[in-house]
N, C-alpha and C positions, 0 to 999 in steps of 0.2 A: 504494500500500500504506500502511496506517496506521502511524504511528510507534508504537513500543512503548517503554514506560518500563522501566528495569531497576533492580533493587535491588542495592546494593553488597554484596559479601561481604568481611567483615573477617577478617584472620588475626591471631589473638592467641596469645601464647606460653603454653604449659602446662608445669608441672613434669614431667609424665610423658613427654611425647613431643615437646617442642620446640614448633614451630609447628603449629597445628591450625586448620582452617577452622571458623568459627562464623558462623551466620546471625545477624547482629547486629541486635537489635530497633531500636536507635537509628537505623540506616540507613533503616529503613522510615519512621520518623518524619521524617527529613530528606527523604525522597522525597515524603511527603505534604505537608510544609511547602512544598517546591519547587513541587508541583502547585498548592497553594492560592495561592501567589504568582502563578503563571502564569495561573490562572483569574481572579484578582482584576484582573490587568493587562488581560486580554482583555475582561472585562465593563466595566471602567472605560473602555477604548477605545471599546466599542460605545456606552456612555452618552454619551461626549464627542461622538461623531459624531451622536447623536440630539438633542443639546442645541444649540439654534440661537441664535447671538449676536445676529443681526438677523432681523427678521420675513421670512417667506416665505409665499407663497400657492400653493395648488393648486386649480385648477378641476377638479372631479371628476365623472366620469360613471359611474354605477353601473348595471350590467346584470346580470340574473339569469335563469337558465334551468335546466331547463324548468319550466313550470307554476308560476311564482312568483306571489306575491301582488302584487308590483310589478315589472313587467318592466324598467323603466328609471326612474331618478331622477337628480337633479343635486344637487351639494353644493359648498360652499366650505370648505376647510381653511385656517386661518391658524395658523402655528406661530411661537413665540418662546420661547427658553429651554426649559423643561420643560413648557410649556403649549400646548395645541392648542385653538383655537376652531373649532367645527363648526357649520355652518348648512346645513340641507337646504332646497332651494327650496320655498317654500310650506309649511314645516313645522318640524321640530325645530331647536332651537338648544341648544348645550351648550358647557361649558367643561370640558376634559378635562385632568386633572393626575394625576401618580402618587399613588394613594391617595385621589383626590377627583374626582368627576364631578358637575357642577352643571348644573341646568336651571332655567328660569324657571317659577314657579308661584305664583299668588296675589300677584303683585307683589313676589316675593322670589326670590332665587337659592337653590335648595334642593338637597339631595343627590338625585341621580337614583335612580330605582327600579332595583334590581338586574336585570341582564339587558336593560336598555333598548337597543334596536337603532337602527341608521341604515339607512334604506331597507328592503330585505327582511330577514327575521330572521337571515340568515347572518352579519351584521356587527354585533357588539356595540360600543357606545361604548368599553368597556374594551379592546377589541382595538386601538384607535387610541392608547392611552396611550403617551406617549414613554417610552422605555426608560431606566431608571436602575440604579445598582448595587444598589438595594434592590428591584428588580422581582421577584426570585426569592428565596425563603427557603431557605437552606442549599443553594445550587446545587452541582451536581457535574458533572464531565465524564464523560459516559456513553460517548462514542466520540470518537476523535481520528484525523484523517488529515491529509495535507499541505494539502488544499484546504478541509476542513470540520472544525469542532469542534462536537460535539453537547453541549449543556448542559441538564441536567434539574433541575427544582426545583418546589416548591409556590409559588403566587403569594405575593408579599411583602405584598400588600394584600388587603382583602376582595374576593372575586372569585366569579364564577359557575363557576369551574373549580377542580379539586383538584390538577391537575398540568399543567405547561407544559413543552414540550420545544422548545428553540430550536436550529436549525442555523445556525452562524455562519461567515462567511467570515473567517478570521483575518487575512488580508492587508488587506482593505478595512475590517474591523471593522464589518460590517453583518450583520443577521439576514436570511438568505435563505429560511428556512422555519420555520414554527412549527406544532407539533401541540398541540391542546387536548383535555384529558380532563375529563369531568364525572362527578360522583356518586361514582365510584371510579376508581382509578388505571389500571385496564385498559380503561376505556371511552373510546376515542378518538372524539370527535364531529365534529371538523373539522380541516382543515389549511389553513394560509395559506402562499402562496408569493409572493415578490417577484421582479420582473423589470424589464428596460428601465431600469436604474438610470441616473440623470442627476445632474449636479452643479449645485447651486444654493446661492448664499450660502456657498460653500466646504464644503458638506456633500453627501454622497451621499444621494439620495432615490429611492424606487421610482417608476418611471413606470407600472407596472402591479402591482396586488395581486389575486391570485386566491384565493378562499376556497371550498373544497369542504366542504359540509355533508353528512356521511355519514348522518346520521339522516334528513334530508329528501331526499337524493339530488339536491341542487341545487348550482349553482356560481354564485357572485357575482364579478363582475370590476369592479374599480375602475380606471379610466383617469385618471391624474393629470397635469395640465399645470402644472408648477411655474414660479414666477418669484419674484424678489425683490420684497418689498412694503414699501419704506421708508415709504410713506404710510399703512400700516395703522393705524387708530385704536388708540392705546395702551389705551383703555378696554375694548376687546374682549378683552384678556387678563386682565381683572379681573371679579369677579362682577357688579359694577354694569353692565357692558356688556351683560349678558343682559336688562336691564330697559328698554332703549331700542332703537329701530331701529338696525340695524348700519350702514346706509348703503352696504353693499357692492353694487357692480354685478355683473351677471351677463354672461357672454359674449353677444355680439350684442345687448346692451342689454336683455335680457329678465330 
């Protein structure tokens, strides 16, 4: 059962009848202030879990069904701090940061085109952005239970979406589900779920990410094999790293 918040009822003395119950407006303000502090603590905890002190790597297999443009592809994710380096085998390379996504073009690292995807169109680069306390604008708790807290807000940075709804595991401080709305707030276009969570580098990371695209009727699954990557080239977490070969090997030497 969800936990319910209560508003205190203050008894104040009156000249006519002694003590009388009064719905005291200040108590509502205190309740809202308390909720804001709890929400801030929750989001800060999620952000801390998503910020990596040391580099980690995921070898990623993407599969999509049914009738997708690309049934299967492979990628490498390198994460450090609030930065994610993305490389798709034989194709896209990108640097993903909160509020900034860069790709190589014309010998320079430039801002990526809005809506740029990785693999099949279900997965946008911005979907992979590490979470920070600024990821949502004016976030609010829209539902709260013992095992889940639902937080709703507009994107805090330029985005393809108008509304994002995160379902958070408050104990683990990780996002377990995300709903994405485009064009208007009632238009749910896709849903992301995480599963098979593992620990790497002292942080909890999803072993599986599933994205359902309701417009296209497709499902993309990312299977991620994580490991610590102390030897990851530091330049790959900077824009200049997009302008030279990454030197990253692929599983099975391919």
